[in-house]
C-alpha positions as CSV (number, residue, x, y, z in Angstrom):
1,M,7.7,-1.8,2.4
2,P,5.3,0.8,1.1
3,E,1.7,0.7,2.7
4,G,-1.5,0.6,0.9
5,H,-1.9,4.8,1.0
6,T,1.3,5.0,-1.0
7,L,0.1,2.8,-3.8
8,H,-3.3,4.4,-4.2
9,R,-1.4,7.7,-4.3
10,L,0.8,6.4,-6.9
11,A,-1.9,5.2,-8.8
12,R,-3.7,8.7,-8.9
13,R,-0.6,10.4,-9.6
14,Q,-0.2,8.0,-12.9
15,Q,-3.7,8.3,-13.9
16,R,-3.3,12.1,-13.8
17,V,0.0,12.2,-15.8
18,F,-0.6,9.2,-18.3
19,A,-4.3,8.6,-18.7
20,G,-5.5,8.9,-22.3
21,Q,-2.1,9.1,-23.8
22,Q,-0.3,6.7,-26.1
23,V,3.0,5.7,-24.1
24,H,6.3,4.3,-25.1
25,V,7.2,1.5,-22.6
26,T,10.7,-0.3,-22.4
27,S,12.8,-2.4,-20.2
28,P,16.4,-0.9,-20.1
29,Q,17.5,-3.4,-17.6
30,G,16.3,-6.2,-20.0
31,R,14.4,-8.0,-17.6
32,F,10.9,-7.0,-18.8
33,L,11.4,-7.1,-22.3
34,D,8.4,-9.4,-23.2
35,G,5.9,-7.3,-21.0
36,A,7.1,-4.1,-22.2
37,A,6.8,-4.8,-25.5
38,A,3.4,-6.3,-25.2
39,V,2.1,-2.7,-23.9
40,D,4.4,-0.5,-25.9
41,G,2.6,2.1,-28.1
42,M,-0.7,1.3,-26.4
43,V,-2.8,4.0,-24.6
44,F,-2.6,4.1,-20.7
45,A,-6.1,3.5,-19.8
46,R,-5.7,3.9,-16.1
47,A,-4.1,2.8,-12.8
48,E,-5.4,1.3,-9.7
49,A,-4.3,0.0,-6.5
50,W,-5.3,-3.3,-4.5
51,G,-3.8,-3.2,-1.1
52,K,0.0,-3.0,-2.0
53,H,-0.6,-3.9,-5.5
54,L,-0.4,-1.2,-8.5
55,I,-2.4,-2.4,-11.7
56,Q,-1.9,-0.4,-14.8
57,H,-4.4,-0.8,-17.7
58,F,-3.4,-0.4,-21.4
59,R,-5.8,-0.3,-24.4
60,P,-5.0,-0.2,-28.2
61,A,-4.6,3.0,-29.6
62,H,-6.9,2.1,-32.8
63,A,-10.3,2.3,-32.4
64,A,-10.8,-1.2,-33.7
65,G,-9.3,-3.1,-30.6
66,R,-10.8,-1.0,-27.7
67,G,-13.1,-3.3,-26.5
68,R,-12.5,-5.3,-23.3
69,A,-10.6,-8.3,-25.0
70,G,-8.1,-5.8,-26.4
71,R,-6.9,-4.4,-23.2
72,R,-3.9,-5.6,-21.3
73,M,-2.2,-4.9,-17.8
74,I,0.9,-4.9,-16.0
75,H,1.0,-6.0,-12.2
76,V,3.7,-4.1,-10.0
77,H,4.7,-4.8,-6.2
78,L,7.4,-2.5,-5.1
79,G,8.2,-4.8,-1.9
80,L,10.9,-3.5,0.3
81,Y,13.1,-1.6,-2.4
82,G,11.0,-0.7,-5.4
83,A,10.4,2.8,-6.6
84,F,9.1,4.9,-9.1
85,T,11.0,8.2,-10.2
86,E,9.3,10.6,-12.2
87,S,11.0,13.0,-14.8
88,P,10.2,15.4,-17.7
89,V,10.0,14.1,-21.4
90,P,12.4,13.9,-23.0
91,M,14.0,11.8,-20.2
92,D,17.8,11.1,-19.8
93,A,19.4,7.9,-20.3
94,P,18.5,5.4,-17.7
95,V,20.6,5.4,-14.8
96,G,21.1,2.0,-12.6
97,Q,18.9,-1.1,-13.1
98,V,15.4,0.4,-14.5
99,R,13.2,-2.7,-15.0
100,M,10.6,-0.5,-16.7
101,R,10.1,3.0,-18.2
102,I,6.9,4.5,-19.4
103,E,7.3,7.8,-21.3
104,G,4.0,10.0,-22.0
105,A,3.7,13.2,-23.7
106,R,5.1,15.5,-20.8
107,V,6.3,12.9,-18.2
108,G,8.0,9.5,-17.8
109,V,8.6,6.9,-15.1
110,D,11.3,4.6,-14.2
111,L,10.7,1.8,-11.9
112,R,13.7,0.2,-10.0
113,A,14.0,-2.8,-7.9
114,P,10.4,-4.0,-7.6
115,T,9.5,-7.3,-6.2
116,A,7.3,-8.1,-9.0
117,C,6.7,-6.2,-12.2
118,E,4.9,-8.5,-14.8
119,F,2.4,-8.9,-17.4
120,F,-1.1,-9.6,-16.1
121,T,-4.3,-11.0,-17.7
122,P,-7.9,-10.5,-16.5
123,A,-7.4,-14.0,-15.0
124,D,-4.2,-13.0,-13.2
125,L,-6.1,-10.0,-11.7
126,D,-9.2,-11.8,-10.6
127,E,-6.8,-14.6,-9.0
128,L,-5.0,-11.8,-7.1
129,V,-8.1,-9.8,-5.9
130,A,-9.3,-13.3,-4.9
131,R,-6.6,-13.8,-2.2
132,L,-6.7,-10.4,-0.9
133,G,-8.8,-9.1,1.9
134,P,-10.8,-6.1,1.6
135,D,-8.9,-2.6,0.8
136,P,-10.2,0.3,3.0
137,L,-9.2,2.8,0.3
138,R,-11.4,1.1,-2.3
139,P,-15.1,2.3,-2.8
140,D,-15.9,-1.4,-3.2
141,A,-14.5,-2.5,-0.2
142,D,-16.8,-4.9,2.3
143,P,-15.4,-4.4,5.8
144,T,-17.7,-7.4,6.9
145,R,-15.2,-9.7,5.3
146,A,-12.5,-8.4,7.6
147,V,-14.7,-8.6,10.6
148,S,-15.6,-12.3,9.8
149,A,-12.2,-13.4,9.2
150,I,-11.0,-12.0,12.5
151,G,-13.8,-13.3,14.4
152,R,-13.1,-16.8,13.4
153,S,-9.4,-16.7,14.1
154,R,-7.3,-17.8,17.1
155,R,-4.3,-15.7,15.6
156,P,-3.4,-12.6,17.5
157,I,-5.2,-9.4,16.2
158,G,-1.8,-7.9,16.0
159,A,-0.7,-10.6,13.4
160,L,-4.4,-10.7,11.5
161,L,-3.9,-6.9,10.8
162,M,-1.1,-7.6,8.8
163,D,-2.4,-10.4,6.8
164,Q,-3.3,-9.4,3.5
165,K,-5.4,-12.0,3.0
166,V,-7.6,-10.4,5.8
167,I,-7.3,-6.6,5.3
168,A,-5.3,-5.4,2.2
169,G,-2.9,-2.5,2.3
170,V,-2.1,-2.5,6.1
171,G,1.7,-2.5,6.9
172,N,3.8,-2.4,10.2
173,V,3.1,1.1,10.7
174,Y,-0.7,1.4,10.5
175,R,-0.7,-1.7,12.4
176,A,1.1,-0.7,15.5
177,E,-0.6,2.8,15.6
178,L,-4.2,1.4,14.8
179,L,-4.1,-1.0,17.8
180,F,-2.9,1.9,19.9
181,R,-5.5,4.2,19.0
182,A,-8.0,1.1,19.9
183,S,-6.3,0.7,23.1
184,M,-6.0,-3.0,22.0
185,N,-3.5,-5.7,23.2
186,P,-1.8,-7.0,20.0
187,Y,-1.6,-10.5,21.3
188,R,-5.4,-10.6,22.0
189,E,-6.8,-13.6,19.7
190,G,-9.0,-12.4,17.0
191,R,-11.9,-14.2,17.8
192,S,-12.1,-12.6,21.1
193,V,-12.4,-9.1,19.8
194,P,-16.0,-7.9,19.6
195,P,-17.3,-7.0,16.1
196,D,-18.3,-3.6,16.7
197,S,-14.3,-3.0,18.1
198,V,-13.3,-4.3,14.6
199,E,-15.6,-2.2,12.6
200,A,-14.4,0.8,14.8
201,M,-10.8,-0.1,13.9
202,W,-11.8,-0.5,10.2
203,A,-13.5,3.1,10.5
204,D,-10.3,4.5,12.1
205,L,-7.9,2.7,9.7
206,T,-10.0,4.2,6.4
207,A,-9.8,7.6,7.7
208,L,-6.2,7.2,8.5
209,M,-5.3,6.0,5.2
210,R,-7.1,8.7,3.6
211,V,-5.1,11.3,5.2
212,G,-2.1,9.3,4.2
213,V,-2.9,9.4,0.4
214,R,-4.0,13.1,0.7
215,R,-0.6,14.1,2.7
216,G,1.8,11.7,0.9
217,R,2.8,10.6,4.7
218,I,1.4,8.7,7.4
219,H,-0.3,11.0,10.2
220,V,-1.5,8.9,13.1
221,V,-1.1,11.2,16.1
222,R,-4.2,13.1,17.5
223,P,-3.6,16.6,17.9
224,E,-3.9,16.8,21.6
225,D,-0.9,14.3,21.8
226,D,1.3,15.9,19.0
227,H,3.9,17.2,21.0
228,G,7.1,16.0,22.9
229,P,9.8,13.8,21.3
230,G,10.2,13.9,17.6
231,S,9.5,11.3,15.2
232,Y,11.9,8.2,14.5
233,A,13.2,9.8,11.4
234,P,13.6,13.5,10.6
235,D,11.3,13.1,7.6
236,R,8.4,11.5,9.3
237,P,5.6,12.5,11.7
238,R,5.3,11.6,15.0
239,T,3.9,8.1,15.7
240,Y,2.8,6.8,19.2
241,V,4.8,3.4,19.5
242,Y,6.1,2.7,16.1
243,R,9.8,2.3,16.4
244,R,9.7,3.9,19.9
245,A,10.9,1.0,21.7
246,G,12.3,2.0,25.1
247,E,10.6,5.5,25.0
248,A,8.1,6.8,27.1
249,C,4.7,6.4,25.6
250,R,3.4,10.1,24.8
251,V,0.1,9.4,26.6
252,C,0.9,7.4,29.8
253,G,4.6,7.5,30.3
254,T,5.1,3.8,30.3
255,T,8.2,2.5,28.2
256,I,7.2,1.3,25.0
257,R,7.8,-2.3,24.3
258,V,9.0,-4.2,21.0
259,A,8.8,-7.8,20.4
260,E,8.8,-9.9,17.2
261,L,5.3,-11.4,16.1
262,E,5.4,-13.5,13.1
263,G,8.7,-12.4,11.6
264,R,7.9,-8.5,12.2
265,N,8.7,-6.1,15.0
266,L,5.7,-5.3,17.0
267,Y,5.6,-2.0,19.0
268,W,3.0,-1.3,22.0
269,C,2.4,0.4,25.4
270,P,1.4,-2.1,27.9
271,T,-0.3,0.3,30.0
272,C,-2.6,1.8,27.3
273,Q,-3.0,-1.4,25.3
274,P,-3.7,-3.9,28.5
């Protein structure tokens, strides 16, 4: 599942190629006909991300309807399989199950296989934001909310970091690598982690996710450790522990372990994360 940096990068890209343009929105697959019709012909106002959620904002093309009341939104959650593909305009006939197509002046995008693609009202957005924790990539993020939530919980810190109600946008890769970089055992109770340690992890996470937005890929290994065995996949940078179960730790040589925590694989080094 894409992590938060991917959605922020996607929002920035769509902002660049569509903002201020009157767009043609359709649902070739037919599963989003009403939502597409509700925004078809409107001006793409902006795109933003909240954690793993993408919000596209539209406004009427005519001046009389440009107030807040006239704006409409589409909410997209890519889930495990969702993806946008980009093509120059005029676009070719849709291939496969295209849930939504947006065509601008020069560029168009097709959305396939999202978990969610739905028309949103301001109340829907307020409800979504209310159930999400702070997003490290948003300038309005309040890390004290995450520090407080972790400090009150008996759940393992490894589970809390993946809870979107605690911090929005963290997935399995950032979870595993952040804990390693913090020398933090993933099974440690949240309430036992000192607030200054949580604040330090927040700062590290923010810096790492900004790199992810800038480069389009997760980079987590410090330069002095960036050697030895390659990554878990040919097109991915090295990781410390993620998907390296049974291999030697890049720092101490201990065998990396894996276990299931709340339905997701958890990777850690028992020596570096005592």
